[in-house]
C-alpha positions as CSV (number, residue, x, y, z in Angstrom):
1,X,0.0,0.0,0.0
2,X,1.1,3.6,-0.6
3,X,1.4,6.9,1.1
4,X,-2.3,7.9,1.1
5,X,-3.4,4.5,2.4
6,X,-0.9,4.7,5.2
7,X,-1.9,8.2,6.2
8,X,-5.6,7.3,6.1
9,X,-4.8,4.3,8.3
10,X,-2.8,6.5,10.7
11,X,-6.0,8.5,11.4
12,X,-8.1,5.4,12.0
13,X,-5.5,3.9,14.3
14,X,-5.1,7.2,16.2
15,X,-8.8,7.1,17.0
16,X,-8.8,3.4,17.9
17,X,-5.8,4.0,20.2
18,X,-7.7,6.9,21.8
19,X,-10.6,4.6,22.7
20,X,-8.3,1.9,24.2
21,X,-6.7,4.6,26.3
22,X,-10.1,5.8,27.5
23,X,-11.0,2.3,28.6
24,X,-7.7,1.9,30.4
25,X,-8.0,5.2,32.1
26,X,-11.5,4.4,33.4
27,X,-10.2,1.1,34.8
28,X,-7.5,2.9,36.9
29,X,-8.9,5.1,39.6
30,X,-5.6,6.7,40.4
31,X,-4.8,7.8,36.9
32,X,-8.4,8.8,36.4
33,X,-8.3,11.1,39.4
34,X,-5.0,12.7,38.2
35,X,-6.5,13.3,34.8
36,X,-9.6,15.0,36.2
37,X,-7.5,17.2,38.5
38,X,-5.0,18.2,35.8
39,X,-7.9,19.2,33.5
40,X,-9.6,21.2,36.2
41,X,-6.4,23.0,37.1
42,X,-5.8,23.9,33.4
43,X,-9.3,25.2,33.1
44,X,-9.1,27.2,36.3
45,X,-5.7,28.7,35.3
46,X,-7.0,30.0,32.0
47,X,-6.6,33.8,31.8
48,X,-9.9,35.8,31.5
49,X,-11.1,38.8,29.5
50,X,-14.1,41.1,29.8
51,X,-16.6,41.8,27.1
52,X,-17.6,45.4,26.2
53,X,-20.4,45.3,28.8
54,X,-18.2,43.6,31.5
55,X,-19.0,39.9,31.2
56,X,-16.0,37.9,32.3
57,X,-14.9,35.0,30.0
58,X,-11.9,32.8,29.8
59,X,-9.6,33.6,26.8
60,X,-10.4,30.1,25.6
61,X,-13.4,28.2,27.0
62,X,-12.8,24.6,28.0
63,X,-15.7,22.3,28.6
64,X,-16.8,21.5,32.2
65,X,-15.9,17.8,32.0
66,X,-15.3,15.9,35.2
67,X,-15.0,12.3,34.0
68,X,-11.6,11.0,33.1
69,X,-12.6,9.1,29.9
70,X,-14.5,12.1,28.5
71,X,-11.6,14.4,29.3
72,X,-9.1,12.1,27.6
73,X,-11.2,11.7,24.5
74,X,-11.7,15.5,24.4
75,X,-8.0,16.2,24.6
76,X,-7.1,13.5,22.0
77,X,-9.8,14.7,19.5
78,X,-10.0,18.4,20.2
79,X,-7.0,19.3,22.3
80,X,-6.1,22.4,24.2
81,X,-5.9,25.6,22.1
82,X,-2.8,25.7,19.9
83,X,-1.8,22.2,20.9
84,X,-1.8,18.8,19.2
85,X,-3.9,17.8,17.4
86,X,-4.8,21.5,16.7
87,X,-8.4,20.7,15.9
88,X,-9.7,23.9,17.4
89,X,-7.0,26.3,16.3
90,X,-3.3,26.5,15.3
91,X,-2.3,29.1,18.0
92,X,-3.6,29.7,21.5
93,X,-4.4,33.4,21.1
94,X,-5.0,33.7,17.4
95,X,-7.4,36.6,17.0
96,X,-7.2,38.2,20.5
97,X,-6.2,41.8,19.7
98,X,-3.7,43.4,21.9
99,X,-2.8,47.0,21.0
100,X,0.9,47.4,20.3
101,X,1.7,43.7,20.5
102,X,2.9,41.6,17.6
103,X,0.6,38.8,18.6
104,X,-2.9,39.4,17.5
105,X,-2.1,40.4,13.9
106,X,-5.5,40.6,12.2
107,X,-6.1,37.8,9.7
108,X,-7.5,40.1,6.9
109,X,-5.5,39.6,3.7
110,X,-7.4,41.2,0.8
111,X,-6.7,39.9,-2.7
112,X,-6.1,42.6,-5.3
113,X,-4.7,42.9,-8.9
114,X,-5.7,45.1,-11.7
115,X,-4.1,47.0,-14.6
116,X,-0.4,47.9,-14.2
117,X,1.7,47.6,-11.1
118,X,1.0,51.2,-10.0
119,X,-2.8,50.6,-10.3
120,X,-2.6,47.6,-8.0
121,X,-0.2,49.5,-5.7
122,X,-2.8,52.2,-5.3
123,X,-5.4,49.5,-4.3
124,X,-3.0,48.0,-1.8
125,X,-2.6,51.4,-0.1
126,X,-6.3,51.8,0.0
127,X,-7.0,48.4,1.6
128,X,-4.0,48.7,4.0
129,X,-4.8,52.2,5.2
130,X,-6.6,51.1,8.5
131,X,-4.8,47.9,9.2
132,X,-2.3,47.4,12.0
133,X,-0.2,45.3,9.6
134,X,0.2,45.3,5.9
135,X,-1.0,41.9,4.5
136,X,-1.0,42.2,0.8
137,X,-2.4,39.5,-1.5
138,X,-1.6,39.7,-5.2
139,X,-3.6,38.6,-8.2
140,X,-1.8,38.4,-11.6
141,X,-3.3,38.8,-15.1
142,X,-3.6,35.8,-17.4
143,X,-0.6,36.8,-19.4
144,X,1.7,36.7,-16.3
145,X,0.1,33.5,-15.1
146,X,1.1,31.8,-18.3
147,X,4.7,33.1,-18.0
148,X,4.4,35.5,-20.9
149,X,5.5,39.1,-21.3
150,X,3.2,42.1,-21.9
151,X,4.9,42.7,-25.3
152,X,4.3,39.1,-26.5
153,X,2.6,38.7,-29.8
154,X,-1.2,38.6,-29.6
155,X,-1.6,39.3,-25.8
156,X,-2.0,43.1,-25.7
157,X,-5.7,43.0,-25.1
158,X,-5.3,40.7,-22.1
159,X,-2.6,42.8,-20.4
160,X,-3.8,43.9,-16.9
161,X,-7.2,42.2,-17.2
162,X,-8.3,40.2,-14.2
163,X,-5.0,40.8,-12.4
164,X,-1.9,42.9,-12.5
165,X,0.7,42.7,-15.3
166,X,4.2,41.8,-14.2
167,X,6.9,41.2,-16.8
168,X,10.1,42.4,-15.1
169,X,11.7,43.1,-11.8
170,X,11.1,46.8,-12.4
171,X,7.3,46.0,-12.4
172,X,7.7,44.2,-9.2
173,X,9.3,47.2,-7.6
174,X,6.5,49.4,-8.7
175,X,3.9,46.9,-7.4
176,X,5.0,47.2,-3.8
177,X,6.2,50.8,-3.8
178,X,5.8,52.5,-0.5
179,X,5.7,49.3,1.6
180,X,8.7,48.2,3.6
181,X,9.0,44.6,2.4
182,X,11.5,43.6,5.1
183,X,9.4,45.0,8.0
184,X,7.9,42.5,10.5
185,X,4.5,44.1,10.0
186,X,4.6,43.5,6.2
187,X,3.4,40.2,4.7
188,X,3.0,39.5,0.9
189,X,1.1,36.7,-0.8
190,X,1.3,36.0,-4.5
191,X,-1.3,33.7,-6.1
192,X,0.6,32.3,-9.0
193,X,1.8,28.7,-9.8
194,X,3.5,27.7,-13.1
195,X,5.9,30.7,-13.1
196,X,5.8,31.1,-9.3
197,X,9.6,30.6,-8.8
198,X,10.3,33.3,-11.3
199,X,8.0,35.8,-9.7
200,X,9.4,34.8,-6.3
201,X,12.9,35.5,-7.5
202,X,11.7,38.9,-8.9
203,X,10.2,39.7,-5.5
204,X,13.4,38.9,-3.5
205,X,15.5,40.9,-6.0
206,X,13.0,43.8,-5.9
207,X,13.3,44.0,-2.1
208,X,17.1,43.7,-2.4
209,X,17.3,46.5,-5.0
210,X,16.1,49.0,-2.5
211,X,18.8,48.0,-0.1
212,X,21.4,47.9,-2.8
213,X,20.5,51.5,-3.6
214,X,20.8,52.6,0.0
215,X,24.1,50.8,0.5
216,X,25.5,52.4,-2.7
217,X,24.4,55.8,-1.6
218,X,26.6,55.5,1.4
219,X,29.7,55.0,-0.7
220,X,31.6,58.0,-2.0
221,X,30.0,59.1,-5.3
222,X,28.1,55.9,-4.9
223,X,25.9,54.0,-7.4
224,X,24.4,50.5,-7.4
225,X,27.1,49.5,-9.8
226,X,29.8,50.2,-7.2
227,X,28.6,47.3,-5.1
228,X,30.7,44.2,-5.7
229,X,28.9,40.9,-6.3
230,X,29.7,39.6,-2.8
231,X,28.2,42.8,-1.2
232,X,25.0,42.4,-3.3
233,X,24.7,38.8,-2.4
234,X,25.1,39.5,1.3
235,X,22.4,42.2,1.2
236,X,20.1,40.0,-0.8
237,X,20.4,37.2,1.7
238,X,19.8,39.6,4.6
239,X,16.6,40.8,2.8
240,X,15.4,37.3,2.1
241,X,15.8,36.3,5.8
242,X,13.4,39.1,6.7
243,X,10.7,38.6,4.1
244,X,7.3,37.4,5.3
245,X,4.6,35.9,3.1
246,X,3.5,33.2,0.7
247,X,3.8,32.2,-2.9
248,X,1.2,29.7,-4.0
249,X,3.4,27.6,-6.4
250,X,1.1,24.5,-6.1
251,X,1.7,22.8,-9.4
252,X,-0.3,19.7,-8.6
253,X,-3.5,21.8,-8.2
254,X,-2.8,23.2,-11.6
255,X,-2.8,19.8,-13.4
256,X,-5.9,18.8,-11.3
257,X,-8.1,21.8,-11.7
258,X,-6.8,25.1,-13.1
259,X,-4.5,24.3,-16.1
260,X,-1.9,27.1,-15.9
261,X,1.0,24.8,-16.2
262,X,4.2,25.8,-18.1
263,X,6.5,22.8,-18.0
264,X,6.1,19.0,-17.8
265,X,5.2,17.8,-14.4
266,X,8.6,16.3,-13.4
267,X,10.7,19.5,-14.1
268,X,7.9,21.5,-12.6
269,X,8.2,19.6,-9.4
270,X,12.0,19.9,-9.5
271,X,11.7,23.7,-9.9
272,X,9.3,23.8,-7.0
273,X,11.7,21.7,-4.9
274,X,14.6,24.0,-5.8
275,X,12.7,27.0,-4.6
276,X,11.5,25.3,-1.4
277,X,15.0,24.1,-0.6
278,X,16.5,27.5,-1.2
279,X,13.8,29.2,1.0
280,X,14.2,26.7,3.8
281,X,17.9,27.8,4.1
282,X,17.6,31.5,3.3
283,X,14.0,32.7,3.8
284,X,12.9,31.1,7.1
285,X,9.9,33.4,7.5
286,X,8.5,32.7,4.0
287,X,6.0,30.0,3.0
288,X,7.3,28.9,-0.4
289,X,4.3,26.7,-1.3
290,X,0.6,27.3,-0.5
291,X,-1.2,24.1,-1.2
292,X,-4.5,25.2,-2.7
293,X,-7.9,23.7,-2.4
294,X,-9.7,26.9,-3.3
295,X,-9.3,26.4,-7.1
296,X,-10.2,22.8,-6.8
297,X,-13.4,23.8,-5.1
298,X,-14.1,26.6,-7.6
299,X,-13.7,24.0,-10.4
300,X,-16.5,22.0,-8.8
301,X,-15.2,19.9,-5.9
302,X,-17.4,19.5,-2.8
303,X,-15.9,20.4,0.6
304,X,-14.8,16.8,1.4
305,X,-13.1,16.4,-2.0
306,X,-11.5,19.8,-1.6
307,X,-10.0,18.6,1.7
308,X,-9.0,15.2,0.4
309,X,-7.3,16.4,-2.7
310,X,-5.6,19.4,-1.1
311,X,-4.2,17.5,1.9
312,X,-3.3,14.6,-0.4
313,X,-1.2,17.0,-2.5
314,X,0.5,18.3,0.7
315,X,1.3,14.7,1.8
316,X,2.8,14.1,-1.7
317,X,5.0,17.2,-1.5
318,X,6.2,16.2,2.0
319,X,7.0,12.7,0.7
320,X,8.7,14.0,-2.4
321,X,10.9,16.5,-0.5
322,X,11.8,13.7,1.9
323,X,12.9,11.5,-1.0
324,X,14.9,14.5,-2.3
325,X,16.8,14.5,1.0
326,X,15.4,17.7,2.5
327,X,14.9,18.1,6.2
328,X,11.2,17.9,6.8
329,X,11.4,19.4,10.3
330,X,12.6,22.5,8.6
331,X,10.6,22.4,5.4
332,X,7.1,21.3,6.3
333,X,6.5,24.1,8.9
334,X,6.8,26.4,5.9
335,X,3.9,24.8,4.1
336,X,0.6,26.7,4.1
337,X,-2.8,25.7,2.8
338,X,-5.6,27.6,1.1
339,X,-9.3,26.6,1.4
340,X,-12.6,27.9,0.0
341,X,-15.4,28.5,2.4
342,X,-18.9,28.2,0.9
343,X,-21.9,27.4,3.0
344,X,-22.3,23.8,2.5
345,X,-22.8,22.1,5.8
346,X,-19.3,20.6,5.6
347,X,-17.7,24.0,5.3
348,X,-18.4,24.5,9.0
349,X,-15.5,22.1,9.8
350,X,-13.0,22.5,7.0
351,X,-10.3,24.0,9.2
352,X,-10.9,21.5,12.1
353,X,-10.7,18.5,9.8
354,X,-7.6,19.9,7.9
355,X,-5.7,20.6,11.1
356,X,-6.4,17.3,12.8
357,X,-5.9,15.0,9.8
358,X,-2.7,16.8,8.9
359,X,-1.4,16.7,12.5
360,X,-2.0,13.0,12.9
361,X,-0.4,12.2,9.5
362,X,2.7,14.3,10.2
363,X,3.2,12.7,13.6
364,X,2.3,9.1,13.0
365,X,3.4,8.6,9.3
366,X,6.3,11.0,9.0
367,X,7.4,11.1,12.6
368,X,7.6,14.9,12.7
369,X,7.1,17.2,15.7
370,X,4.5,19.8,16.5
371,X,5.9,22.6,14.3
372,X,5.4,20.5,11.2
373,X,2.1,19.1,12.5
374,X,0.6,22.6,13.0
375,X,-1.3,23.3,9.8
376,X,-1.8,27.0,8.9
377,X,-4.3,28.0,6.2
378,X,-5.6,31.0,4.3
379,X,-9.3,31.2,3.6
380,X,-11.3,32.8,0.8
381,X,-15.1,33.1,0.4
382,X,-16.7,31.3,-2.5
383,X,-16.4,33.0,-5.9
384,X,-18.7,30.5,-7.5
385,X,-21.5,31.3,-5.1
386,X,-21.7,34.9,-6.3
387,X,-24.7,35.7,-8.5
388,X,-25.5,38.5,-10.9
389,X,-29.2,38.3,-10.0
390,X,-29.9,39.9,-6.6
391,X,-26.3,41.3,-6.8
392,X,-26.3,42.9,-3.3
393,X,-27.2,39.5,-1.8
394,X,-23.5,38.7,-2.4
395,X,-22.6,41.0,0.5
396,X,-24.5,38.7,2.9
397,X,-23.2,35.6,1.2
398,X,-19.7,36.7,1.7
399,X,-20.3,37.7,5.3
400,X,-21.7,34.3,6.2
401,X,-18.8,32.5,4.5
402,X,-16.1,34.7,6.1
403,X,-17.8,34.0,9.5
404,X,-17.4,30.3,8.9
405,X,-13.7,30.9,8.0
406,X,-13.1,32.9,11.1
407,X,-15.0,30.3,13.2
408,X,-12.6,27.8,11.9
409,X,-9.7,30.1,12.9
410,X,-8.2,30.7,9.5
411,X,-4.7,32.2,9.8
412,X,-5.6,34.7,7.1
413,X,-8.7,35.4,5.0
414,X,-9.9,37.2,1.9
415,X,-13.6,38.2,1.6
416,X,-14.8,38.5,-2.0
417,X,-16.4,41.7,-3.3
418,X,-20.1,41.6,-4.2
419,X,-19.5,42.8,-7.8
420,X,-17.1,40.0,-8.7
421,X,-20.0,38.2,-10.4
422,X,-19.6,40.8,-13.1
423,X,-16.2,42.5,-12.9
424,X,-12.8,42.9,-11.2
425,X,-13.8,44.5,-7.9
426,X,-14.3,48.3,-7.8
427,X,-12.6,50.2,-5.0
428,X,-15.9,50.7,-3.2
429,X,-16.8,47.0,-3.3
430,X,-13.3,45.9,-2.2
431,X,-13.6,48.2,0.9
432,X,-17.0,46.8,1.8
433,X,-15.5,43.3,1.5
434,X,-12.6,44.2,3.7
435,X,-14.7,45.9,6.3
436,X,-16.9,42.8,6.5
437,X,-14.0,41.1,8.3
438,X,-13.4,44.2,10.4
439,X,-17.0,44.2,11.5
440,X,-16.7,40.6,12.6
441,X,-13.3,40.8,14.2
442,X,-13.4,44.3,15.8
443,X,-16.9,45.7,16.0
444,X,-18.5,42.5,17.4
445,X,-17.2,40.8,20.5
446,X,-17.4,37.3,19.1
447,X,-13.7,36.8,18.4
448,X,-11.8,39.6,20.2
449,X,-12.6,38.7,23.8
450,X,-12.5,35.0,23.9
451,X,-11.8,32.1,21.6
452,X,-13.6,28.8,21.2
453,X,-17.2,30.1,21.1
454,X,-17.9,28.1,17.9
455,X,-15.4,25.2,18.1
456,X,-17.1,22.6,20.3
457,X,-20.5,21.0,20.6
458,X,-21.9,17.5,19.7
459,X,-23.1,18.4,16.3
460,X,-19.8,20.0,15.3
461,X,-17.7,17.1,16.7
462,X,-19.9,14.6,14.8
463,X,-19.6,16.5,11.6
464,X,-15.8,16.7,12.0
465,X,-15.6,13.0,12.4
466,X,-17.9,12.3,9.4
467,X,-15.9,14.7,7.1
468,X,-12.6,13.3,8.3
469,X,-13.9,9.7,7.5
470,X,-14.9,11.0,4.0
471,X,-11.4,12.4,3.4
472,X,-9.8,9.0,4.5
473,X,-12.1,7.1,2.1
474,X,-11.0,9.3,-0.9
475,X,-7.4,8.8,0.1
476,X,-8.0,5.1,0.0
477,X,-9.5,5.3,-3.4
478,X,-6.7,7.4,-4.7
479,X,-4.2,5.0,-3.3
480,X,-5.9,2.1,-5.1
481,X,-5.5,4.1,-8.3
482,X,-1.8,4.3,-7.6
483,X,-1.4,7.6,-5.6
484,X,-1.6,11.3,-6.2
485,X,0.2,11.5,-9.6
486,X,-1.6,8.4,-10.9
487,X,-4.9,9.9,-9.8
488,X,-4.0,12.9,-12.0
489,X,-2.9,10.9,-15.0
490,X,-6.0,8.6,-15.0
491,X,-8.2,11.7,-14.5
492,X,-9.6,10.3,-11.3
493,X,-9.4,13.7,-9.7
494,X,-10.8,15.7,-12.6
495,X,-13.6,13.1,-13.0
496,X,-14.7,13.6,-9.4
497,X,-14.5,17.3,-9.7
498,X,-16.6,17.3,-12.9
499,X,-19.2,15.0,-11.4
500,X,-19.6,17.2,-8.3
501,X,-19.9,20.3,-10.5
502,X,-22.6,18.7,-12.5
503,X,-24.4,17.5,-9.4
504,X,-24.3,21.0,-7.9
505,X,-25.7,22.5,-11.1
506,X,-28.5,20.0,-11.3
507,X,-29.4,20.6,-7.6
508,X,-29.7,24.4,-8.4
509,X,-31.6,23.8,-11.6
510,X,-34.1,21.5,-9.8
511,X,-34.5,24.0,-6.9
512,X,-33.0,21.5,-4.3
513,X,-30.1,23.9,-3.7
514,X,-32.0,27.2,-3.1
515,X,-30.3,30.3,-4.4
516,X,-31.9,33.4,-3.1
517,X,-32.7,35.8,-5.9
518,X,-31.9,33.2,-8.5
519,X,-34.3,30.2,-8.2
520,X,-36.3,31.4,-5.2
521,X,-37.3,34.8,-3.7
522,X,-36.8,36.3,-7.2
523,X,-37.6,39.9,-8.0
524,X,-39.0,39.6,-11.5
525,X,-38.9,43.4,-11.9
526,X,-35.2,43.6,-11.0
527,X,-33.2,45.6,-13.5
528,X,-29.9,44.4,-14.8
529,X,-27.2,45.6,-12.3
530,X,-25.4,48.8,-13.3
531,X,-21.8,48.2,-12.3
532,X,-18.8,50.0,-13.4
533,X,-16.6,47.5,-15.3
534,X,-12.9,47.5,-14.5
535,X,-10.9,47.6,-17.7
536,X,-7.3,48.5,-18.5
537,X,-7.2,51.1,-21.3
538,X,-5.4,50.4,-24.5
539,X,-3.0,53.3,-23.7
540,X,-2.1,51.6,-20.4
541,X,-1.6,48.2,-22.0
542,X,0.7,49.8,-24.6
543,X,2.6,51.5,-21.9
544,X,3.3,48.2,-20.2
545,X,4.3,46.6,-23.4
546,X,6.7,49.5,-24.1
547,X,8.2,49.3,-20.7
548,X,8.9,45.6,-21.2
549,X,10.5,46.2,-24.5
550,X,12.7,48.9,-23.0
551,X,13.8,46.7,-20.2
552,X,14.8,43.9,-22.7
553,X,16.7,46.4,-24.9
554,X,18.6,47.9,-21.9
555,X,19.7,44.5,-20.7
556,X,20.1,42.5,-24.0
557,X,23.7,41.6,-23.6
558,X,23.6,40.7,-19.9
559,X,20.4,38.8,-20.6
560,X,22.0,36.6,-23.2
561,X,24.7,35.5,-20.7
562,X,22.2,35.0,-17.9
563,X,19.8,32.9,-20.0
564,X,22.7,30.7,-21.1
565,X,23.7,30.1,-17.5
566,X,20.1,29.4,-16.6
567,X,19.8,26.8,-19.5
568,X,22.9,25.1,-18.3
569,X,21.6,24.8,-14.7
570,X,18.3,23.4,-16.0
571,X,20.2,20.7,-17.9
572,X,22.2,19.7,-14.8
573,X,20.1,17.9,-12.2
574,X,22.5,18.7,-9.4
575,X,22.1,22.5,-9.8
576,X,19.5,24.6,-8.0
577,X,17.7,26.4,-10.7
578,X,16.0,28.8,-8.3
579,X,19.4,30.1,-7.2
580,X,20.2,30.8,-10.8
581,X,16.9,32.6,-11.2
582,X,17.9,35.2,-8.6
583,X,20.7,36.3,-11.0
584,X,18.6,36.0,-14.2
585,X,15.6,38.2,-13.1
586,X,17.9,41.2,-12.7
587,X,18.3,41.4,-16.5
588,X,15.8,39.0,-18.0
589,X,12.0,39.3,-18.3
590,X,9.5,36.7,-17.2
591,X,8.8,35.6,-20.8
592,X,12.5,35.3,-21.6
593,X,13.1,33.0,-18.6
594,X,10.0,30.9,-19.3
595,X,11.0,30.4,-22.9
596,X,14.5,29.4,-22.0
597,X,13.3,26.8,-19.5
598,X,10.7,25.5,-22.0
599,X,13.5,25.0,-24.5
600,X,15.3,22.9,-21.9
601,X,12.4,21.0,-20.4
602,X,9.6,21.2,-23.0
603,X,6.1,22.4,-22.5
604,X,3.3,20.8,-20.4
605,X,1.0,18.6,-22.3
606,X,-2.1,17.0,-20.8
607,X,-1.4,13.4,-19.7
608,X,-4.6,11.9,-21.1
């Protein structure tokens, strides 16, 4: 049997072991008494907080259990806050806001990307204006997602549409202008996969270029050119060590659901491994892979399938990196996950199931400690649930979904804008979406005074168990197919996703799945919504293409040398291609680098 079978079995055996321990504890009065007393002491020692009107509550509410077996089962299945198996939350005081303290960073991370770099930069400053910390999440246009430049033949009309256009390191500098990328309060997320290592290299170099300029200015008659290569490398590594954030880079999700894949799967996995390896050594605060279920769910998967496929991909990455010889105790804690929250019943336990299943698999199959077992995830409300009919109902839909994400103690969250059913969000709609989270986190008292209000109860515990069992069944099926890669090649994953998409559509069409304003509570006199469409003008698109051409012309000779070195590294299995990218992006565009790697490795072709 394979990896997924073993991990599914580890969950089953964990719960069987728990029940044996419960029986043994009940049979031993001395141990039972000690367990009850220890739990009572932990509950009594919990610090307290007062609500706005003065009600005193523990910072985390533990149940009033006084029977040893029940207590032991609770601790094995739910656990203390921030402790194994992390069912309730990853950290003890996750949302409790303390003014002036680093702990309590708000989870709001709004997704933005439109037009040229300076357009998205303006949106970033708007969204970050009232936040304690700068948590920037970046959407890229389709041209960038496919590793192409803004001046490529035939793409001009798509430049800056649906995301920001980034072709060069100079674009990356403009994108985050005005933000201190190395500050502890700044965190950047980039949702991109096929060309993710190239964009990540651009980001690191963009941060370093600011410091190179400062260092050069301190030299007599200084300029960046006066820094020798060793000085530049030292400054770059110092910057990398301070950077916080995430790049998605999940190539398995692309071949399962989204299709933005540049290279064949094997070299794609190698390039991902090179980036993760480099970041583990040099960027310890960065998450170099965000394993995404969001796009799997948006393609049609139900919540159980989203969890099974996403966690399965994470298990595959861990196993692949172990086979590569990487230190999993250092690498796996830098994994992050990304889940969609819709309002299917099962969405109420997505975070709970993900944390517990991952924790058990990491400890029992991989033998890793709590840092690797602690799953962290970003949440986003459901884009597919947004409707054009009854457009303003989308505000309520998003509020309900982000509430579920926060009740699952997401480590960061994006709430969709109500107008995304029609266009890239307008500034007004994006602010409403952002303030939806602020209303829940700061205006209400449901999260800021005490944790755990929504994480226990018999119904929630039962649903957690049922969804976890469903995840394990899918893992067993995938293992019988041959594992994660084989489930992709045989279209097992895509087949299930397509079946679930069709089932959901049929339910909506038949009225079984009720959609307010669409198939029930319709306003037949409702006029078509008048929403300002977000579009990038032809003049702006031409400006971006001209900038890209100018960059290439200014660096043509150096680019030729850098691309030759990159191709040589790609041909040698022992070389770390990501390390070579850090030099290449200074003088080469995204499209030049992508083309060079495709010449060495070929292009991705569907396996079936």
